[in-house]
N, C-alpha and C positions, 0 to 999 in steps of 0.2 A: 071045449073052449075054442072060440073063434080065434083064428090067428092068420097071419099073412106068411105064407111060405115062399120066400124068394127062390128057394131051391126048386119048388114045383113050378113057380111062375116062369122061371127062366131055364127050365130043365133042358130045353132044346139047344141052349147055348153052351151047355157043359159037355166037354169032350172027355177024353181019357185022362187029362191032366189032373194031378192031385193038387188042389188049391182050396183054401177056405172060401166059403160063400161070401163072407165079408170082403175079402180081398178081391174076389172075382167080380162082384157087382159094386164095388166101391162104396159099401155101406159102412160109414164110420159111426162109431158110437161114442157116447160121453156119459159120465156118471153125475148123479145129483151130489153136490158137495156144498159144504158150508163156505160162505164167503162173508167177509166184512165189508159193509157198504154203507154209505150215507145217502139216504133218499134225498132226491132233489126235485125242485120244480123250476121250470124255466118260463119266464114271462118277459114282457116288453113294455117300454114306455119312453118317457122323455125327461131330459134335465130341465128343471125350472129354477128360477131364482128363489132363494130362501126369503120368504116374505118378512121375516124378522130382520133382514139385512137390506131392505129397500128403504131409501130415505127420500122424502119429498122436500124440496127447497121451495117454501112458499112464504115470502116475507109478510110481516104483519103490518106493513105500510105500503103505500103507493110510491112511485118514483119514476126516474128516468135513467137509462143506462149511459154512463159517461165512458167507461172502458169495459169491454167484455173480454175477460181472460179465458173463460171456458167457451171458446168460440167454435168448437167442433163436437159433433156427436161422437160418442164412444171414446172420448178422451179419458185417460186415467188421471184421477186426482187423489190428493191426500187430505186427511182430516185437517181442517183449519186453513187450507189453501184458499186464496182469493178466487172467487168465480166471476165476480163483477164489481166494478166501482160505480156507485149510483148516487144520484142526487134525489133527496126526498125532503120537501118542505116540512112535513110532519116530524121527521127525525131531526132536522136542523133546529126546529123550534124546541124540541125536547133537550137537545144538546145545549142550546143557549140557556135554557132554564137551569140546567144542571151547572153549567159553568158560572152563571151569574150567582147562583146560590152558594157555590163553592167559594167565590171571590168576595161575597158580601160578608163583612165582618160580623154583622149582627144576626147572621143565619143561625137558626137552631139546628141541632142534630137531626131532629125529626123532619125539618124542611129539606135538609140535604139528602136524607134517606128516601124521602118521597120523590125527589127529583131523580135520584139514581134509580129508583124502582121503575120510573116511567121508561127509562132507557132499557132496563132489563126486560120489561114487558114487551117492548118493541124488538127484543132480541138484538140489541145493539150494545157493543162493548163501550162502557163509559170512558175508557181510555182514548176513544176517538173524539172526545169532547171539543177539541180545538180544530178538528177537520170538518169543513163544510160537506165533505162527501162521506159516504158510508160504504163499507165493504161487505158484500155477501160472501160468506165463507162456506166451504164444504163441511157438512156435519160428520162425515166419515170417509175413510178410504173407500175407493170404489171406481166404477166406470159410469160415465154419464150416458144413460139409456134414453133420456128424454131431455130435449133442450127447446124451450119455448121463448128464448130471447135472441135477438140479433143486435148488432151494433146500433146504438142510438134508439133502442126500443123504449117504449113506455110500458109500465105494468101497474096493475091494480093490487091493492092489498088482498092477501089470501090466494092470489093466483099462483099456480104451480109453475115455477120457472125452470126447474131441473128435477130430474129423478136420477138418483145415484144408487147404484147396485153394488154391494160388496159381494165378491165372488169367492171369497176364501172358504166358504162353505155353501153348498148348493143342495137342492132337493132333487130326488129322482121320484117321479110319479109314475107308478107301474100299475098296469091293468091286471087284476086278479079275478079269475072266473069264480062265480059263487060256489061251485062244487069244490074249490080249493081252499075255501075259507077255514074249514076245520084243520086242515094240514098246516095252514099258515101259523097257527099257534105253536106248533112244534118246531118250526124252523129257527135255527140259531145262527147260521152264517149266511151273509148276503154279499154277493160279488157282482159287480157291474162290469160290463164290457161294451165298448163302442167301436164301430168300424174305423174311427179316426186313429186309434192307437192299438198297439199290440199289448200293452200293459192292461192289467185289470185294476179295479178300484173297490176297496172295501166300503161297505155302507152299514148303517145302523137303522133298524126299524123305528119309526116314530109314531105313525098313526095310520090306521085303516079308516078311510073316510066312511062315515056311517050312512052313506047313500048309495043305493044300487042303481046302475045304469040299466034300465029295463030293456033297451034295444040290444045291448051287448051282453046282458046278464053278467055284469062284472062290477067289482068294486075298484076303487083306486087306493093303492098302498103308497104311503109317503115314506121315503127313506132320506136320511141325512148323509151327505158325503163330504169329507174333507177335501178341499180343493186349493191348497196353498199355492200350487204352481199354476193355477188358473187354466188348467188343461180342459176342464169341462165348462161348456157354455150353455146357457138357456136355449132350448130348442133341439139339442143333440139327441139323437135316437140311441137308446141303450138296451142291452139285453141283461136281464137279471137272473142269476142262478141262486136259488135259495136251498140250503142244505140243512138236514137234521143231523143229530149226532150219529156217529157210526154205530151200527148194530150188526149182529150176526144173523144171516139168513141162509135157508136152503135155496140153492140157485141152479139154474140151467141157462145155457146160451139161448137167446131168442130164436135162433134157427131150429132148436129142438122142439119148439112148441108151435102148433098150428091151430087156427081158429076155424070152426065150422058150425053154422047154425047157432051162433051165440055161445058156443062152448069151446073150451080149449082141450086139446089132446096132445099126447105124446105117443111114441111107439116104443114099447118096452121090449127088451130082448127076451125071447122066449126060451123054452127049455131046450129046444134043438137049435143047432146052428142054422142060421138063415130064417128063423121064425121071429116075427115081431108082432106084438099084440097092441092095438090101439087102446089107450086108457085115458079117461077123462081126468083132468086136473083143475084145481083152482089156483090161479096165478095172478100176479100183478107185476107191472114193470118196475124194476129197480133202476134201470138205465136203458137207453135205446137198444142195446144189444144184450140185455140181461133180464131174466125173469126171476122173481121170488116165488118159490113153490109153497103156497099156503097150505095145500092139502092134496092128497092123492098119491104122493110119492114119499119115500124115505131116503135118508142119506145113503149113498152107495148104489141106489137103483141105477141100472144101465138102460139108456134109451138111445134111439137113433139121433145122431147129431143134426141131420138135415131132414126135418119132418116133411118138407115140401117134396122130397124125393118120392115119398110114399103116395102122393096124390095120384100118380099115374099107375099105381100098383093095383093089385087085386082087391085091396081094402075098399077103394072107392067103388069099384065095379060091383062088389057084393054088399055095399052099404053097411060095412062093418062099423062105421062111426058117422 
């Protein structure tokens, strides 16, 4: 049996002292043992606005700005808050029709309903019937991300005047390499971190986009993240850690395994003190500093803890592995 004898290799260094070979040459060993671990994948991406929480403010009528309340970009607004006070001949005509129909004693219910419906179709509150001006209101709580109005501006019907983004929930869009797709189905816990904060954020998986980026050989994974405190903003860079459920594995420190010519090896403790035999093993990473031993070793087997130490030994010189 081929083996590495550190006793022979370093015989010239041994004097009359009585000491173990392991102690003399600082060869530390470790044992294959069971460990409970949750496999994980780390990937990267960016925070995006939740598209279901993006609101365009595009009036169904043309007009002119009388007073602009939402006068700065990125202003925070509340649902129902006035964004602008405007004058619109089209709306004024519809208001007059509704008011006249309401005041005319001979009006039928159907006539009044028709006049009221015209205002509703213009997205105008019929309670404004006596006001020559109309108020454009925020459709939801959020932040103004787009503003296409200035003081005294004119606007056309269907033009987008504002874009309001609600940030109480956001998306994280993460790049997933195609070889990780099968593992993704087994992942149950998703944790986001960003350089901006020490705290982490829990996320929930929503959708793996069904289109592969051929240049990067990756898919995009979309996750939903609660953001009540508005700490996460669109464009933020984030790191995602995805974890499976905890399982029991046979494991060794990564330092005990060495790779050569496409294969992995460990150095098992031999029959005699100072003897170590290279042995091929099948492994996979559990963590950056931990290997799962899939085959080649059994629980309790003893191997050299620092396999790199053996590179300069007789094993490489004699091509034992």
